[in-house]
Structures are given as C-alpha cells and as structure tokens.
C-alpha positions as CSV (number, residue, x, y, z in Angstrom):
1,M,0.0,-2.0,-4.8
2,R,1.0,-2.1,-1.1
3,L,0.8,-4.9,1.4
4,F,-0.6,-2.2,3.8
5,P,-2.3,0.4,1.6
6,S,-2.4,4.0,2.9
7,V,-6.2,4.1,2.4
8,P,-7.4,0.6,3.1
9,I,-11.2,1.4,3.1
10,N,-13.1,3.6,0.7
11,S,-16.8,4.3,1.2
12,R,-19.2,6.0,-1.2
13,L,-23.0,6.7,-1.4
14,T,-24.5,5.2,-4.6
15,V,-26.4,7.9,-6.5
16,D,-28.0,5.6,-9.1
17,D,-29.0,1.9,-9.4
18,E,-26.1,0.0,-10.9
19,V,-25.3,-3.6,-12.0
20,L,-21.6,-4.6,-11.6
21,P,-19.9,-6.7,-14.3
22,D,-20.3,-9.8,-12.3
23,G,-24.1,-9.2,-12.1
24,C,-24.2,-7.9,-8.5
25,Q,-26.9,-5.2,-8.1
26,V,-26.1,-2.0,-6.2
27,R,-29.1,0.2,-5.4
28,K,-29.4,3.9,-5.2
29,G,-28.8,5.2,-1.6
30,W,-26.7,2.2,-0.6
31,F,-23.3,2.8,1.0
32,D,-20.6,1.0,-0.9
33,N,-17.4,0.1,0.7
34,Y,-14.2,-0.9,-1.0
35,F,-11.6,-2.8,0.9
36,A,-8.2,-3.0,-0.9
37,Y,-7.2,-6.6,-1.0
38,A,-3.6,-5.9,-0.4
39,M,-2.4,-9.5,0.0
40,E,-2.1,-9.9,-3.7
41,F,0.8,-7.9,-5.1
42,K,-0.6,-6.8,-8.5
43,P,0.6,-3.3,-9.5
44,E,-0.6,-4.1,-13.0
45,R,-4.2,-3.7,-11.9
46,W,-3.7,0.1,-12.0
47,L,-2.2,0.2,-15.5
48,D,-3.2,-0.4,-19.1
49,G,-1.0,-3.0,-20.8
50,D,1.2,-5.5,-18.9
51,G,2.0,-3.4,-15.9
52,E,5.8,-3.7,-16.4
53,M,6.3,0.1,-15.9
54,A,5.1,-0.2,-12.2
55,Y,7.9,-2.7,-11.6
56,V,10.5,-0.6,-13.3
57,Q,9.5,2.5,-11.3
58,M,9.6,0.6,-7.9
59,K,13.0,-0.9,-8.7
60,L,14.4,2.4,-9.8
61,V,13.3,4.2,-6.6
62,V,14.6,1.4,-4.3
63,A,17.9,1.2,-6.2
64,A,18.4,5.0,-6.1
65,V,17.8,5.2,-2.3
66,M,20.1,2.1,-1.6
67,Y,22.8,3.6,-3.9
68,E,22.9,6.9,-2.1
69,F,22.1,5.8,1.5
70,E,22.7,3.1,4.0
71,V,19.4,2.4,5.7
72,V,19.9,1.4,9.4
73,V,17.1,0.5,11.8
74,V,17.6,2.6,15.0
75,N,18.1,0.6,18.2
76,G,14.8,-0.4,19.7
77,G,13.2,-0.3,16.3
78,A,11.3,-3.1,14.6
79,T,12.7,-6.5,14.1
80,A,12.5,-8.5,10.9
81,K,9.9,-10.8,12.6
82,K,7.8,-7.8,13.7
83,M,7.8,-6.3,10.2
84,M,6.4,-9.5,8.6
85,N,3.1,-8.8,10.5
86,P,3.3,-5.2,11.9
87,P,0.6,-4.0,14.2
88,Y,-1.4,-1.2,12.6
89,I,-4.2,1.2,13.5
90,L,-7.3,1.0,11.2
91,S,-8.5,4.5,10.2
92,L,-9.1,6.3,6.9
93,V,-5.4,6.4,6.4
94,L,-3.7,3.2,7.6
95,K,-1.0,3.8,10.2
96,M,1.5,1.5,11.6
97,K,1.2,1.3,15.4
98,G,4.2,2.9,16.8
99,R,6.9,3.6,14.3
100,L,9.8,2.1,12.3
101,A,12.7,4.3,13.3
102,V,15.4,4.2,10.6
103,R,18.4,6.4,10.0
104,L,19.8,7.1,6.5
105,H,23.5,7.5,6.3
106,K,24.9,9.1,3.2
107,R,27.4,6.7,1.6
108,Q,30.9,7.9,1.3
109,R,32.3,7.7,-2.2
C-alpha cells in the first residue's frame, strides 16, 4: 500500500513442499523472501471486494489532518524534488535516510 513500505522484505523458512498457484515449486527447507512491489499503488490487494474502503480511509485521514493542521516543512528539510526519490536505509524496517522535519500548526478558527 505504500511507495516505501515499512517492512520491504519478509523472509520465512519453508516447512513443507509447496506448489504456488503459478506452478512454481517451493521445497521444504528453502528460505522464501517476499519483496513488496511498492511501485504499484494497489491497496485493494489487501481487501476482499473492490478495495474502495482503503481509498475512503486514506482520504479521511488526510482530510482530517489537513483540516485541523497546517503542515509546514522545517527550514533545511526535504525539497519536493528530494521527496520524489528519497534516500532510504534498507533494513527489516525501511527507514528514510535522514528525516523529513515538519511542523504542524493548529489552524485558528
């Protein structure tokens, strides 16, 4: 669901021989690795049905934050160009190299 997922690699030890739906054989004792293909934005892959609920939830969260707060990048923070391809550190949990410093200002109503 993310362009840069928090857990980009998942590894498991196979306990039984298996055949995947595409016919690929996986033998007992093999290490299986899953690399999230994050370049495709497909939140529906995690849901039954058409996946519309994932879109509604994401829009609701963003709208609520933007309604209550003004999000401002702190001086010296990331530029728009840098955020299109941010440097990251590959580990069990994917981390952005450095940080994106932002400040939330409560909107005055």
